[in-house]
C-alpha positions as CSV (number, residue, x, y, z in Angstrom):
1,M,89.0,80.8,119.8
2,R,92.5,82.0,121.7
3,V,94.6,80.0,119.3
4,K,92.7,81.5,115.7
5,R,92.7,85.1,117.2
6,L,96.6,84.4,117.8
7,I,97.4,83.4,114.1
8,V,94.8,86.5,112.9
9,L,97.2,88.8,114.7
10,I,100.8,86.7,114.1
11,G,99.3,86.2,110.2
12,A,98.3,90.2,109.3
13,L,101.8,91.2,110.4
14,V,103.8,88.7,109.0
15,I,101.5,89.4,105.5
16,G,102.7,92.7,105.9
17,I,106.1,92.8,106.6
18,A,106.5,90.2,103.6
19,L,104.6,92.4,101.1
20,T,106.2,95.6,102.2
21,A,109.3,93.8,101.9
22,L,108.3,92.9,98.2
23,I,107.1,96.3,97.4
24,I,110.4,97.9,98.7
25,Y,113.3,95.3,97.7
26,G,111.3,94.0,94.4
27,N,111.7,94.6,90.6
28,I,109.2,92.1,89.4
29,P,108.7,92.7,85.4
30,L,105.0,92.3,84.3
31,P,104.2,90.8,80.9
32,F,102.3,93.7,79.6
33,V,102.8,98.0,79.9
34,I,99.8,99.1,81.4
35,P,98.6,101.8,78.9
36,G,98.9,105.8,79.7
37,L,100.4,104.7,83.0
38,N,103.9,103.3,81.5
39,I,104.0,100.7,84.5
40,T,106.5,98.3,83.4
41,H,107.0,96.3,87.2
42,I,106.0,95.7,90.7
43,G,107.8,97.1,93.4
44,F,110.6,100.1,93.7
45,N,114.0,97.9,93.9
46,T,115.5,99.9,96.5
47,T,116.3,100.1,100.2
48,P,114.1,101.4,103.2
49,E,116.6,103.9,104.1
50,K,115.9,105.7,100.2
51,F,111.9,104.4,101.0
52,A,111.9,106.7,104.3
53,Y,111.2,105.2,107.2
54,S,108.3,106.4,108.0
55,N,106.4,105.4,104.6
56,V,107.8,101.9,105.5
57,L,106.2,101.6,109.0
58,L,102.8,103.4,107.2
59,L,103.3,100.6,104.4
60,V,103.5,97.5,106.9
61,L,100.4,98.8,109.1
62,S,98.1,99.6,106.2
63,L,98.9,96.0,104.5
64,S,99.0,94.5,107.6
65,G,95.3,95.8,108.5
66,I,94.2,94.6,105.0
67,A,95.5,91.1,105.9
68,F,94.0,91.5,109.5
69,I,90.7,92.1,107.8
70,W,90.4,89.3,105.4
71,L,91.9,86.5,108.3
72,D,89.5,87.8,111.0
73,Y,86.9,87.1,108.2
74,F,87.9,83.9,106.9
75,L,88.6,82.2,110.1
76,D,85.7,83.8,112.4
77,T,87.4,85.0,115.5
78,Q,84.7,88.2,115.8
79,F,87.5,90.7,116.3
80,L,85.6,93.4,114.2
81,K,81.8,92.7,114.8
82,R,79.6,92.1,112.0
């Protein structure tokens, strides 16, 4: 159980950092344009300095939190009681 809980904690943090880097540095073109919103790519194609460090921290925390919830559910570590 301790190994699974460690995997959940470290995995959530790694996923949060990786997705944050993808969102900040990424510029992935979409094969279609979302009508009305004119969204043509995913990511901001910028740096953390221009994005603001506080926003980077909030993005890491929120994405890690979502990953933590799903990893806890799939690995059944019961950090969050059901």
